[in-house]
NULO-103969 format. One record per residue (C-alpha): x, y, z. Coordinates in steps of 0.02 Angstrom, whole numbers, plus 32768, in hexadecimal, padded with zeros to 4 digits. Layout:
<sites>
XYZ ...
</sites>
This chain:
<sites>
AA981871A83A AA591883A8E8 A9D51810A92C A9251854A918 A8DC1888A9BF A8201892A9CD A7DD18F1AA60 A7261902AA8C A70119B1AACC A65F19DEAB28 A6131A8AAB1E A60D1AD6ABCC A5631B26ABB8 A4B11AE6ABC2 A44E1B2CAB30 A3A31B7BAB48 A3141B3DAADD A2F51BE4AA87 A3941C46AAA5 A4421C34AA61 A4D71C05AACB A5841C35AA92 A62A1BF0AAC8 A6C91B9FAA8B A6CF1AE8AA5F A7861ADAAA8A A81E1AA8AA26 A87A1A08A9FF A93219E1AA15 A99D19DBA977 A9681947A90E A98E18F2A869 A9401968A7EA A95D1907A748 A8DC1881A773 A82C18C8A784 A7E01829A7C9 A793184FA872 A73617D2A8DC A70C1760A84B A6A316CDA87D A6411723A907 A5841708A8FE A50D1777A89D A4581799A8CA A3C917AEA850 A3471832A87E A2CD17AEA8BD A34E173EA90F A31D16FBA9BA A3AF1686A9D3 A46B1696A9C8 A4A3164AA921 A5481619A971 A4EA1589A9C2 A4DD1539A916 A57914CCA904 A57E14F5A84A A5A415ABA871 A60115A4A916 A6AC15FCA910 A70E155BA91C A6B514FBA894 A70214D7A7EB A69714FAA752 A68C1453A6FA A65D146EA645 A62013BCA62B A5B513A3A6C5 A4FC137FA6B6 A47313ECA703 A45413CFA7BB A3C81351A7D4 A39613ACA873 A353143FA80F A35F14F3A849 A3BA1580A7F3 A46915C5A7E3 A49E1679A7C4 A526169BA743 A567173AA6F5 A57B1773A641 A5DF180DA612 A59A1884A58F A5B8193BA563 A55D19CDA5B4 A5551A65A542 A5881B11A57D A5F91BA7A563 A6B41B91A553 A6FA1B4BA5F4 A6531B07A62F A62D1A86A5A6 A67319D7A5BB A6591929A5FF A5CC1909A679 A5991867A6D0 A4E4182DA6CB A4971799A723 A44416FFA6DA A3E11684A745 A3EA15D6A6FA A3B91524A72E A43814E3A7AB A4CE1492A75A A583146CA783 A5AE14A7A6D2 A5A8155CA706 A6321595A690 A5D5154BA5FC A533159BA637 A5861645A648 A5D11642A599 A52C1606A552 A4D51698A5A7 A556170EA55D A53C16CAA4AD A47F16DFA4C2 A49C179AA4D4 A4441820A53B A38B1809A562 A3011880A52A A30918EBA5C7 A3C51900A5B9 A3C0192BA4FF A33D19B3A518 A37D1A03A5B7 A3CC1AB0A5B0 A45F1AA4A59C A44D1A01A53E A4AA195FA55E A4EF1908A4C4 A5671881A48B A5EF187BA406 A5EB17BCA3FE A5B41793A34B A5061749A338 A506168DA31F A5A3166EA387 A59915C3A3DA A5F71571A469 A64114CDA42A A6A71497A4C0 A6EB14D6A564 A76B148BA5D9 A7C714CBA672 A8731493A6AC A8EE14E4A724 A8921588A725 A8881596A668 A7E31586A60A A7EE154CA556 A7541588A4FA A72A1547A44C A6B315B8A3EB A66815AAA33E A6AE160BA2AA A6251690A2BA A67E16D1A355 A7121703A2E8 A6AD1759A261 A6961812A23E A6C418B0A29A A7641912A2AE A7E8190CA335 A777195FA3B6 A6EF18DEA39B A76A184EA3A4 A7B8188BA446 A70C18AAA48E A6C917FBA46B A76917ABA4AF A7571814A54D A6A217DEA561 A6D21726A560 A769173FA5D1 A70917A1A655 A6771728A64E A6E71690A66B A75816DEA6ED A6C51703A75F A6EA1656A7A4 A77B164CA820 A7C015AEA7CF A7D91608A728 A8651687A719 A87C1691A65D A8351656A5B7 A8751600A519 A80C1612A47A A7E61592A3F5 A77D15A6A358 A72D1508A313 A7A5149EA378 A84314F8A33F A8B0155CA3B5 A8AC1617A38E A9521673A38E A921170AA324 A8691736A32A A8111753A284 A84617D1A202 A8711851A287 A90A17EEA2BF A8E717FDA379 A96D1790A3C8 A9311703A439 A9CF169DA44C A9B71680A506 A929167AA585 A8D81724A5A1 A8891768A63F A82C17FFA67F A8C7186CA688 A8DB185BA5CA A83618B7A5AD A8311947A62A A81A19BDA596 A76C1973A583 A73919B5A62F A6EF1A5DA660 A75B1AD2A6C8 A6FC1A99A763 A6CB19E2A752 A65B198BA7D2 A66318CEA7C3 A5EC18C4A857 A55D18E4A859 A52F18A6A7AC A4BA1911A744 A40818F6A783 A43E1889A816 A4051883A8CA A47018FBA930 A46218ABA9DB A4611916AA78 A4E7194CAA92 A5121945A9D9 A5BC1911A99C A6151977A916 A6B4192DA8CC A717194DA82E A7A419B9A7EF A7C31A6AA7B3 A8441ADDA766 A81C1B87A7B0 A87C1C20A7ED A8CD1C00A896 A86B1B5CA89F A7CD1BB4A8DB A71E1BABA892 A66D1BC2A8D2 A5DB1B51A900 A5241B83A901 A4951B0DA92E A3E81B47A8F8 A3401AF9A925 A2AA1AE0A8B3 A2671B8EA8D9 A3091BE5A8AD A3411C04A961 A3F91BF0A987 A41B1B68AA07 A4D71B81AA03 A54B1BFEA9B0 A6051BFDA9D5 A6B61BD9A99B A70C1B30A986 A7BD1AFCA95D A8131A7EA8EE A8BA1A31A919 A9121A90A88F A8EB1B22A81D A9271BA4A7A0 A9681B34A717 A9511A8CA76B A8B51A22A784 A89A1A01A83D A81B1991A890 A79119BEA90B A71E1958A97A A6A919A4A9FB A5F81997AA3E A56E1A19AA44 A4E41A08AAC9 A4401A5FAAA5 A38F1A6AAAE6 A2F11A51AA7F A2421A28AABE A21A19AEAA32 A2711950A9A6 A28419BAA909 A2F019E0A874 A3771A60A890 A4141AA1A83C A4CA1A8AA86D A52B1B18A81E A5E91B18A813 A6371BB8A7D4 A6D11C26A7D2 A6DA1CDEA7FC A71E1D56A77A A7CB1D97A7A6 A7931E40A762 A6F51E63A7C7 A6C61DC4A824 A62F1DA1A7B7 A5FF1CE9A79B A64E1C91A707 A6711BDDA6D2 A5C51BB1A719 A59C1AF7A719 A4EF1AC2A756 A4B91A14A78B A40419E7A7B0 A4021986A854 A3791934A8BB A3761982A968 A3301927A9FF A3121956AAB5 A39B1922AB2D A37B1876AB76 
</sites>
């Protein structure tokens, strides 16, 4: 497979505070489409963040998540991601990253899995559409180690209980995506109560080798944004990165402020489309007078009449340009 090329593309328009700007966000050269990982390890911002979390050595792109390390005595916080499921119509439902701010620790992989097992918070569970998890209640992390890019995660027997094939694949995908947010982890081996898993539960899902993100692309929406996370700070300009399987590799981006005004509305391109999942990575500048919640909307246009379909909305925290 070809080497994945990530290209940052700037929108060539300055957006008015109360009027929409339209324009293309460009296209990417052909890229490896089987692996949906894009820009993993880059810093996330919470809505009230005032500093760049990449300055924390526990979350800098080059750091290795050490599952056994103790919390940092210096204090502070670290941002990690957990991957849950955002409800929606067919083609729009699927995995979604959310942020968790935790006490600073070098054991970021352990912290991320722990956050995943804790499940969505009250706001996420009651939002419309709702965010949920298919990880069985009571699942516990028993051990976690990382070696040569492979994370071995040992979970309690509750993780293996209940649900059909869809539930099993979903919970495996949640763990894999949560762990592979770190650039030093490429794939995951599963253990249950200290025993290596080769066939998962009564569903017989084969796990005879390490699994990665590319093994669970069927758990993604048609247009999947890995950045920004759901409910995250968007930055200004805001970065949008992920992957999509859309006709002729083109989809649409709309940025809406807290009053419902469009700040940007235009097309974007993935590196591959129509039967293959291509990557995208671009930035959207915008202009707001004050910090506020807004909506990043990714959608496809109907081949029949151009009407919006496959709509995927992300709440984002918008801030004036610095």
